[in-house]
C-alpha positions as CSV (number, residue, x, y, z in Angstrom):
1,M,84.6,116.0,107.9
2,S,85.1,114.5,111.6
3,R,82.8,111.8,111.7
4,L,79.9,113.4,113.9
5,Q,79.6,116.4,111.4
6,G,78.0,114.2,108.7
7,P,75.0,113.3,111.2
8,A,75.0,116.4,112.9
9,W,74.8,117.8,109.4
10,A,72.0,115.9,108.4
11,L,69.9,116.5,111.7
12,G,70.5,120.4,111.2
13,G,69.0,120.5,108.4
14,A,66.4,118.2,108.9
15,S,65.1,120.8,112.5
16,V,65.5,123.6,110.3
17,L,62.6,122.0,107.8
18,A,61.3,121.0,111.2
19,L,60.8,124.2,112.6
20,T,59.5,125.4,109.4
21,L,57.1,122.4,109.0
22,Y,55.8,123.7,112.6
23,A,55.0,126.9,111.7
24,A,52.8,125.9,109.1
25,G,51.5,123.8,111.3
26,L,52.2,120.3,110.1
27,L,53.8,119.2,113.3
28,G,52.9,120.0,116.9
29,Q,49.0,120.9,118.2
30,G,46.7,123.1,116.9
31,T,42.7,123.4,116.4
32,S,42.7,122.2,112.9
33,P,42.9,118.7,112.4
34,K,46.6,117.4,111.4
35,P,47.2,115.9,107.8
36,V,50.5,113.9,109.6
37,T,50.3,111.1,111.5
38,I,53.3,109.4,113.2
39,E,53.6,105.7,114.9
40,P,56.9,105.0,116.4
41,A,58.2,101.5,116.3
42,G,59.2,101.7,119.7
43,R,63.0,100.3,119.6
44,Q,65.7,101.1,116.9
45,A,65.3,99.3,113.5
46,T,68.5,97.3,112.2
47,A,69.7,98.0,109.0
48,G,66.7,96.5,106.7
49,E,64.3,97.1,108.9
50,S,61.1,100.1,109.0
51,V,61.1,102.5,111.8
52,G,57.4,103.7,112.5
53,V,55.3,105.1,110.0
54,I,54.4,108.5,108.9
55,A,50.7,109.2,107.3
56,I,50.5,112.4,105.0
57,D,47.9,113.6,102.6
58,A,48.7,114.0,99.0
59,D,48.3,118.0,99.7
60,T,51.4,118.1,102.1
61,Q,52.8,115.1,100.2
62,R,52.7,117.7,96.9
63,R,53.4,120.6,99.7
64,L,56.8,118.6,100.6
65,G,57.9,118.0,96.9
66,I,58.0,114.9,97.7
67,V,58.1,112.8,94.2
68,V,57.2,108.4,94.3
69,A,58.6,105.8,92.0
70,P,59.2,102.2,91.9
71,L,62.2,100.5,92.5
72,T,63.6,98.6,89.4
73,S,66.6,96.4,89.1
74,S,70.1,97.0,87.5
75,S,73.6,95.7,87.6
76,D,77.2,96.8,87.6
77,A,80.1,95.1,86.9
78,T,83.6,95.5,88.6
79,T,85.5,97.5,85.9
80,L,88.9,98.8,85.8
81,D,89.7,102.2,83.8
82,G,92.3,103.1,81.9
83,F,92.9,105.2,78.7
84,A,93.4,104.1,75.2
85,K,95.6,107.0,72.9
86,G,95.4,107.4,68.9
87,L,98.7,106.7,67.1
88,D,100.4,107.6,64.1
89,A,99.7,105.9,61.2
90,A,102.7,107.8,58.9
91,P,104.9,105.2,60.2
92,L,102.7,102.0,59.5
93,A,102.2,103.9,55.8
94,A,105.9,104.0,55.2
95,I,106.7,100.5,56.4
96,I,103.9,99.4,53.7
97,A,105.6,101.2,50.8
98,E,109.1,99.9,51.6
99,I,107.6,96.3,51.8
100,D,106.1,97.2,48.4
101,T,109.4,98.4,47.0
102,A,111.6,95.5,48.6
103,E,109.5,92.9,47.2
104,S,109.5,94.4,43.7
105,A,113.4,94.7,43.9
106,A,113.3,90.7,45.0
107,A,111.1,89.6,42.3
108,T,113.3,91.5,39.3
109,S,116.7,90.0,40.7
110,T,115.1,86.7,41.4
111,A,114.0,86.6,38.2
112,E,117.2,87.5,36.7
113,A,119.4,85.5,38.9
114,R,117.2,82.4,37.1
115,R,117.9,83.9,33.9
116,L,121.3,83.7,34.1
117,E,121.3,80.5,35.6
118,A,119.3,79.2,32.5
119,L,121.8,80.6,30.0
120,N,125.0,79.1,32.2
121,R,123.7,75.8,32.0
122,Q,123.4,76.5,28.6
123,D,126.8,77.5,28.0
124,V,125.6,80.7,26.6
125,S,126.8,84.2,27.5
126,A,126.6,83.7,31.1
127,S,129.6,83.2,33.6
128,R,129.5,81.5,36.5
129,R,130.7,84.6,38.4
130,S,127.7,86.6,37.1
131,V,125.3,84.0,38.0
132,E,126.8,84.2,42.2
133,A,126.5,88.3,41.8
134,A,122.9,88.0,40.7
135,R,122.0,85.3,43.4
136,A,123.3,87.5,46.1
137,Q,121.8,90.4,44.8
138,A,118.2,88.0,44.6
139,Q,119.4,86.9,48.7
140,G,119.6,90.9,49.6
141,D,116.7,92.0,48.7
142,M,114.9,89.5,50.0
143,A,116.3,90.2,53.4
144,R,115.3,93.6,52.9
145,V,111.4,92.1,52.4
146,R,112.2,89.9,55.7
147,L,113.2,93.0,57.7
148,A,110.7,95.4,56.1
149,H,108.3,92.6,57.9
150,Q,109.6,93.1,60.8
151,R,109.6,96.4,60.9
152,I,105.9,96.5,62.1
153,G,106.4,93.8,64.8
154,I,109.2,95.8,66.3
155,E,107.6,99.4,65.9
156,F,103.9,98.4,66.6
157,G,103.6,95.0,68.1
158,P,103.7,91.5,67.0
159,G,99.6,91.5,67.1
160,L,99.6,94.1,64.1
161,L,102.3,91.6,62.4
162,R,99.9,88.5,62.9
163,L,96.8,90.4,61.0
164,G,99.2,90.0,57.7
165,N,100.5,91.9,54.8
166,A,97.0,91.9,53.3
167,Q,95.0,92.9,56.5
168,V,97.7,95.4,57.4
169,R,97.1,96.9,54.3
170,Q,93.4,97.3,54.1
171,L,94.1,98.5,57.5
172,A,96.2,102.0,56.5
173,G,93.5,102.7,53.6
174,A,91.0,102.6,56.3
175,I,93.3,104.9,58.6
176,A,94.0,107.4,55.6
177,H,90.1,107.6,54.5
178,G,88.7,107.8,58.3
179,E,87.2,104.4,58.9
180,A,89.8,103.5,61.5
181,A,92.2,104.2,63.7
182,L,94.8,102.4,65.5
183,V,95.1,102.8,69.4
184,R,97.4,102.0,72.2
185,I,95.6,100.8,74.8
186,D,96.8,100.9,78.7
187,I,94.7,99.7,81.6
188,P,97.0,99.9,84.6
189,S,96.9,96.2,86.9
190,A,94.6,94.2,84.1
191,N,95.5,91.4,82.1
192,L,94.9,92.3,78.3
193,A,95.5,89.2,76.1
194,P,94.4,89.1,72.4
195,G,91.1,88.8,72.2
196,T,89.9,90.6,75.4
197,T,87.1,93.1,74.4
198,V,87.4,96.7,75.8
199,S,85.1,99.9,76.0
200,V,86.6,102.4,74.4
201,A,84.7,105.9,75.1
202,A,84.9,109.4,73.4
203,G,82.5,111.4,75.2
204,P,78.9,110.4,74.3
205,A,80.1,107.9,71.8
206,T,81.2,104.2,72.8
207,S,82.8,101.0,70.9
208,M,83.9,97.4,71.6
209,V,87.4,96.7,70.7
210,R,89.4,93.4,70.6
211,V,93.1,93.4,72.1
212,L,95.4,92.4,68.9
213,G,98.6,91.8,70.9
214,P,101.5,94.1,73.4
215,A,102.2,97.2,72.1
216,G,105.9,97.5,70.5
217,A,106.7,99.7,73.7
218,A,106.1,100.6,77.4
219,D,104.6,104.1,78.0
220,A,107.3,106.4,79.0
221,R,105.4,108.4,81.6
222,L,103.6,105.5,83.1
223,Q,106.2,102.3,82.6
224,S,103.3,100.2,81.4
225,A,102.9,97.8,78.4
226,G,100.2,98.5,77.0
227,V,98.4,96.8,73.9
228,L,97.1,97.5,70.7
229,A,93.7,97.3,69.1
230,V,91.6,98.9,65.5
231,L,88.9,101.1,66.8
232,R,86.5,101.2,63.5
233,G,83.3,103.4,63.1
234,P,82.0,107.0,64.0
235,I,84.0,107.1,67.0
236,A,87.4,106.5,64.8
237,R,87.1,110.0,63.1
238,Q,87.4,111.1,66.5
239,S,90.6,109.2,67.6
240,L,93.1,111.3,66.2
241,T,96.9,110.5,66.6
242,G,98.0,111.8,70.0
243,R,94.2,112.3,71.6
244,V,93.2,110.6,74.9
245,L,90.4,108.5,74.8
246,T,88.2,106.8,78.3
247,A,89.1,102.6,77.6
248,R,87.3,100.2,80.3
249,I,87.3,96.5,81.3
250,A,85.2,94.5,83.0
251,A,87.3,93.0,85.9
252,G,85.0,90.7,87.4
253,P,81.0,89.4,87.3
254,A,78.0,91.8,87.0
255,R,76.6,92.5,90.1
256,A,72.5,92.3,90.4
257,G,70.6,94.6,92.7
258,L,68.1,97.0,93.0
259,L,69.4,100.6,92.3
260,V,68.4,103.9,94.8
261,P,68.4,106.9,93.2
262,H,71.2,109.8,94.6
263,D,68.1,111.8,95.7
264,A,66.0,109.0,97.6
265,I,68.9,108.7,100.7
266,V,68.9,110.8,103.6
267,R,71.5,110.0,105.8
268,F,70.6,110.0,109.5
269,Q,72.9,108.2,113.0
270,G,75.9,107.5,110.6
271,Q,73.2,105.1,108.1
272,M,71.9,105.7,105.1
273,W,68.4,105.6,105.2
274,V,65.2,105.6,102.3
275,Y,61.6,106.1,103.0
276,R,59.5,103.3,101.1
277,Q,55.1,104.2,101.0
278,T,52.9,101.5,101.7
279,A,49.6,102.0,102.6
280,K,49.7,103.4,105.8
281,G,52.1,105.8,104.5
282,F,55.9,106.5,104.3
283,F,58.5,104.1,106.5
284,R,61.9,104.8,107.1
285,V,64.3,101.7,106.3
286,A,67.8,101.4,106.7
287,L,70.3,100.8,103.4
288,S,72.1,97.2,103.8
289,D,75.5,97.6,102.6
290,P,75.0,99.6,99.6
291,V,76.8,99.2,96.6
292,S,78.1,102.8,94.8
293,V,77.0,102.6,90.9
294,P,76.7,105.5,88.4
295,D,73.4,106.1,89.0
296,G,72.9,105.6,93.0
297,W,73.2,103.4,95.0
298,L,73.0,99.2,94.6
299,I,71.1,96.9,97.0
300,R,70.2,93.4,97.3
301,D,68.1,93.6,100.2
302,G,65.7,95.4,102.6
303,L,64.0,96.3,99.7
304,A,61.8,94.2,96.8
305,L,61.4,95.1,93.5
306,G,58.5,97.4,92.7
307,D,58.6,99.3,96.0
308,R,58.1,102.2,95.8
309,I,60.1,105.0,97.8
310,A,60.5,108.6,97.7
311,V,63.2,109.4,95.2
312,R,62.5,113.2,95.8
313,G,61.5,115.2,99.2
314,G,63.4,112.3,102.0
315,A,64.7,115.6,103.7
316,G,61.2,116.7,104.7
317,L,60.1,113.3,105.3
318,L,63.0,112.8,108.0
319,A,62.1,116.3,110.0
320,I,58.8,115.2,110.8
321,D,60.3,111.6,111.0
322,L,62.1,113.3,114.0
323,G,60.3,116.1,115.0
324,G,57.2,114.3,115.8
325,S,58.5,110.8,117.0
326,G,60.5,112.5,119.8
327,Q,63.7,111.2,118.6
328,G,65.0,115.0,118.2
329,Q,66.9,114.9,121.5
330,S,68.4,111.4,120.9
331,A,69.9,112.3,118.0
332,E,71.4,115.6,118.7
333,E,73.2,113.8,121.5
334,D,74.5,111.0,119.0
């Protein structure tokens, strides 16, 4: 779309509606009293200023489908979006089983080495060679215990390793019962330090999680260094292995302002406008530096909290405004 197509389209739609209103007797001269009164401002308004007033009765407002509502306050925090992927917890369960097996073997071999050492000191049927062999076996079993513990950090990341054996075992049990899920979070350009709060969403369900630490490996496709987090609650049952969920983090302070709904906006002369209702009628007001948010546009000045604006039917007011204020020719030349 060219730079002129936007305003031209808005004018074209407004012109068609203006002709309809003219045929209905809402514009132009007629024998019956006109329900529309327009008082032009006499000059082009800058952003945030009103441009004349349109006075219409309640019946005309109803026929045009104009709905009026007060402005409410809102805020919008700058966010960074990414994704959270459910991880397979089976390798973690296997590592825990390996740790248990290695610890049991190490405890047995250590006890046997101590028993043989005691017999050797008492000079009872325990040779020095058997004592040294028992010590070597105990040391080897302890090495396997350390390796099994290190596998948690190597394969899943140091954040999970810092939880400790008891919490890792509890986590594996909670995952097995569907009460928790281990997820990897990737948000490009975000500094996700341990303890950072991240919002994870699966459809309408949302949960806040805290980053445990960096993941064990980078994402093969994105080449990004992800982080680990534990997802708990009902949403955990939806975090199946391999499923991708939405992740979001606040990247700056929240911006406060007034929320203007999408349907309240009318576009004219390269600007966005709304119609504010006063005791005299409707004023067209230009929006100053609006910020796009999911529910509409966030503004900080030009309007006040509680101001009543046309949240629907603004196109009809624009048609009356252009058709009755003499701006049609100059606007078309624009």
